[in-house]
Structures are given as structure tokens and as C-alpha cells.
N, C-alpha and C positions, 0 to 999 in steps of 0.2 A: 245536422250540426253536432249532435252527440258523437257521431262517428269521427268527425274531424278533430275532436278534442282528445281522442285516444292516441297517446304517443307511443314511443318505442318501448317504454317500461311496461305499458299495458300488454303489448304483444309478447314481450319476454315472459311476463307473468303467465299469460295464457299458455305459452309453450311449456313452461315449467310445470303447469298443472297436469300435463300428460305423462309426467314421470311415473306416478303411481300406476297409471294405465299400462304403460310399457312393462312395468314390473309384473303386473297381473298377467299380461299376455305372455311374457316370458315363462312365468310359472305354469301357465296352461300348456304351453308348448313342451316344456320339460315333462309335465305330468302325462302328456300324450305318449312320449317315448317310454316313460317308466311303466305305463300301464300296458300299452300295446306290444312293446318289445320285451322289456325286462320281466313283466308279469305274464303277459299273454303267451309268450313263448314257452312258459312253463306249464301251461294247461295241456295235459296229455290227450284228453278226449276231444276229438275234432268237433263233434256236435256242440259240446259245451263251449268250446273256444269260439265257434261261429255265433252262438246265441249271445254270449257275453260281449262279443265285438259289435253286434248289431245294436244291442241295448246301449252300449257305451256311446256309440256314434250318434244315436238318436238324441240322447241326453246332451251330448256335447254340442250338437248343432243347435238345439233349442237354447242352451246355455250361452253360446257365442252370439247367436242371433239376438237374444234379449240384451246382452251386454253391448253390442254394437248399436242397437237402437237407443239404449239409454245414453250412450256417449254422444252420438251424432244427431239426435233429435233435439231441436231447439225447444226449450221448456215452455215457450210462449211469451210474447210481448203484448202489452196493451195495444188495442187497435188505434188508428190515427186520431179518432174523435176524442180520445182521452188526453191528447197532448195539447198544450196551450200553443196558440199561434204566436208569432213574434210580437204582434201588437198587444196581445193579451199579457204576454210575459213582461213587456216593457211597461205596460200600464200598471201591472202588479208591483213592479219594482220602483216605479217613479212616484207612486202615491202610497198612501196607507189604506188603499181600498182593496187589499188582497182578498178579504173575505167576500166582497161583492164580485170580484172577478171569478173566484172559484164557484160562487153560486151560479153565475151565468154559464160557466162551463158545465156544471152539474145538470143544467137544463137539457143538454144534448146527450147525456149518458145516464146510465142507471147505476147509482151508487148508494148503498145502504150503510156500509161501515163508516165509522168515525174514529177519531183519536180518542184517547181517554178523557180529553177535555171537551169532547163533542164537536171538534172542528173537522173540516174536510181533510181527508188524507191526501197530501200533495207531496210529490217527490221533486225537490229542488234541483237534483242532479239531472234527472231525465226530463224535467219540466212537464210533468204530466200528472193528472189526477190518477190516483191508484184505484184500479178496479177492486171490487170486493175480493178479499183473500190474497191480493197481490202484495208483494214486498220487493224492496230494492236489494239486489245482491251486490255487495261491495267487491266480490271477486270477479263477477261477470260484467260489472258496471252497467247494469240494466235492471229495470223492473221486470219481475217474473210473475206470470199469472199463476195463482194458487201455489205460491212457492212453498215447498216443503223444507228443503235445506240445500246447501251446496255440498255435493259429495266429491271428495278428492279421488275416490276410487273409480269414478266414471269421468272425472275431469269436466263436470258439467253441473248445472243446477238441476234439481229435480222439481218439476212443476207440473202444470196442467197436462201438457201434451206428452210427457214422457214418464209420468208417475206409474202408469201401468207397466211400462217396460222395466222400470226400476224394481217394482215388486216381483215381476216374473224373473228378473235377474237374480234376486235374492232367493226365490223359490228354486230355481234351477241350479244355483250354486249349492244350496243345501242338498238337492237331489244328486248332483254330480259328486260331491265329496262323500256323501253317505254311500253311494253306489261303490265308489272306489274302496272305502273303508270296509264295507261288508264283503267285497270280493277278496280283499287281502287277508282277512282274518283267518280263513281255513289254511291258506298257504303258510302264513307266519306261525300258526299253531302247530302244523305238522312239522315244520323245520325245528321249532322250539322243543318239541317233544321227541325229536330225533326219529320221526316217522318217515323222513325223506332224506335221501343221500345227497340231495342238492343243497349246497350251503346257502344261507340266507343272503339274498341279493340286497346290496346297499340301497339301490334306487327304490326298490319295492318297500323297504323298511321306512325310508325317509318319506316316501309318498304316502304311506299309511299314516304316519304320525302327523304330517302336515294336513292331510285330508281330515283327520279326526279333529285337530285343533280348529281348522277353518269351519267345519260343520258346527261344532259347539258354539263358536263365536258368531257366525252368520245366522244361525238358527235363532239366537237371542234377538238379533236385529230384525229378522224376518217376523218373529212373533210380535214385536213391538209395532211393526207396520201393519200387520193384520189387525191388531187392536185399533190402530188409527183408521184403517180402512172401514171396518164395520161400525165405527162411530162417526165416520165422515169428518175426520179431523186431519190437520197437517201437523208436522212437528212443531211449527210455530204455535198453532192453536192449542196444542196439548200442554204447553207451558204458560200461555197467556190467552185467555178467551177473547174473541173479537168483540169490539165495542160498537155500539150503535148510537143513534141520536140520544142526547142527554148523557153520554158517557156511560151508558148501561151495558155491562158485559153479559154475554149469553154464550156459555160454552157448548150448548146443545142446539144452537140456532139452525145448523145445517144437518142435524141428525134426522134422517127419514126412516130409520129402522134398519137393522143389520143387513138384510138381503138387498134392500133398495139402495143402501149406501154402497154395497159391493158393486151393484150394477151402474152406479154413477161413474165408476172408474173403469169397469170391465165391460160394460154394455149389456144389451139384452140377449145377444146371441151366444149360447153356450159353446158353439163351435169355435168362437174366437177367443174364449177365455184363456186358453192355454197357449195361444199364439201371440207373439209380439207385433201385432198390427193394431193400429189405432181404432178403438171402439168405444171410447169414453163419451159420456153424454154432455151436452151443453156446449157453450162457446168459450168458457174460461173466464167470463166476466160476470155473468148472471147465474145464480144458483137457486135451485129449489130449496125451500125451507120447510120447517114443520108447519102444519096447518093450523096456525093461530096468529093472532095479531096482538102484540104486546103493547098495552096502552102507554107504558113508560117510555118505550122507544119509538112509538108511532111508526113501526115498520110493518107494512102490509105483507101478509104471508103469501108465498107463491107455492101452490100445490103442484106435485109432479104431474 
């Protein structure tokens, strides 16, 4: 039903969201020419040229692989059991028994989080109970599991299934731009000090400046998400702590400790940590919490 309600304006909006993505891909394509042709052709030593080329292509492949996975991986939707049936939705709308209907739906799902008033979290647009840590994205017009934010640079929501890819995308963006910046410094320095008869190449200079600016900018964002990662928080939760029964907010409810929080997203296998393949723990609806039971919230703790 939700799919039928999406009109032409929705799909036009979805297409327009890929404009920043196309810009990034065009910039990457130009940087490839600038590095491999404009800069690489000026490396006189063959062994150095081959080594730089190999390292560059390894970083580029991981960078593009992570980027594509962040773009094309669905961030995750609530399972079917979280959605109200037509009868349940009509019963909820036709009477003032909405709370009772939601209580009956909650019997078939596991939900701990509540609104600030202590009510069940329900999405009237998607007609579903929101799983823990899920939020509705007005851009994607759907509820997203463990929603972090909607990122225009990937044209997609960042959620449970693609958060690892997004973090790796930020990491490899920093590595890619830092690698280019460090490679260009000796060349630009030699030309600037007149140690080389070769005039300063325009593409190399612009590539150096853009890479430096992108590194400094993206590194700040990457550092913020590392902080979120080791504290097991989303961007939503960093600004507003999740609420539980009684309207009680707990900002550290999902904090299992730094390394365990890291493994919640990247998994147990170190061999998969650097690769953009899915290895996150859990199902996106139920999450391990700190090993305690808060009497004010009446939330039973789930240990890893």
C-alpha cells in the first residue's frame, strides 16, 4: 500500500538525490586522471612509479567499493510483523482504542523504546510499530532500522545494514585524500623551490588543494562517527537519548564497552573489518544492552 502512495514527485525527488553522488563520482574520475597521468607521468623512477600506482589502486578500489555499498545497500526496513494489518489500522482509526491496538501488536514483537510521554512508538505514515532505534526518514519515505541520518553524499539513509559501509567510506576517503596529498607535497615543493625544470602542473596543484580540504573536512566527520561507534550511539541518539517505559531517557542503554560496541557494527572477524561486506551483529530490531535492569524503566537487560 505504501508503495502505491508514492507518486511522481517522490521518484523525481529520489532521482535528484543522486546529483551529489554524480558530482562525487565525477570528482573521483578527474582525480584519477590528475594523479595517474598529470602526476604519475612526472615520477622518473620506474620502481617508485609502480609502487605508488599499486598503492593508489588498492586504496581506490576499497574507496569505491565502500562508496557503492553505502549507496546501493538498503539501510533496513522493519520486518512484516511490525506492520499493522488493515483490520488493525481501521480499528485504530475508527475508535479511540489506539493504545489497546498498539498493545496487542507489541505482543508479537520485541519493543523496549517509548516516546517521551511513555507511549508506544508508532509511524502513522508507514503504519507500523517502530522497532528499537528505528526512525522514519522523510526523504526515503520509510522507517529505517537503527537510523543514523540521511546522507546526501550517498543518496541514501545510513542505517543498520549499511552503517559499516558508511564508516569505511569515510575511512577510505580520508586515506585516499591523505595519500594524494602526501604524494603531491614533494613534487610541489621541488617546483616551488625551482629544483625542477618542469613547470607546476595545474591539475596536480588543484588536486593537491582539493584533497587537502577534503581530508581535513571528512576527517572531522570520521572522528565523530568513531566516537559514536565506540559508544554505540547513532547521530539521533547523540542529540536525544532514547526513552523507555515511564518516559525515562538513558543515553548509555546500548553501551557495551568500546571494543564490544565496535564489534556490534564490524563483527567478530578481524579479516572482515577492512572490507565492505556485511558482518554486523544482530537483526536490526533487537539489541544487546548493558547488564542491568533499571527499576524505573522496567526494561530487562539483554547480555551479549
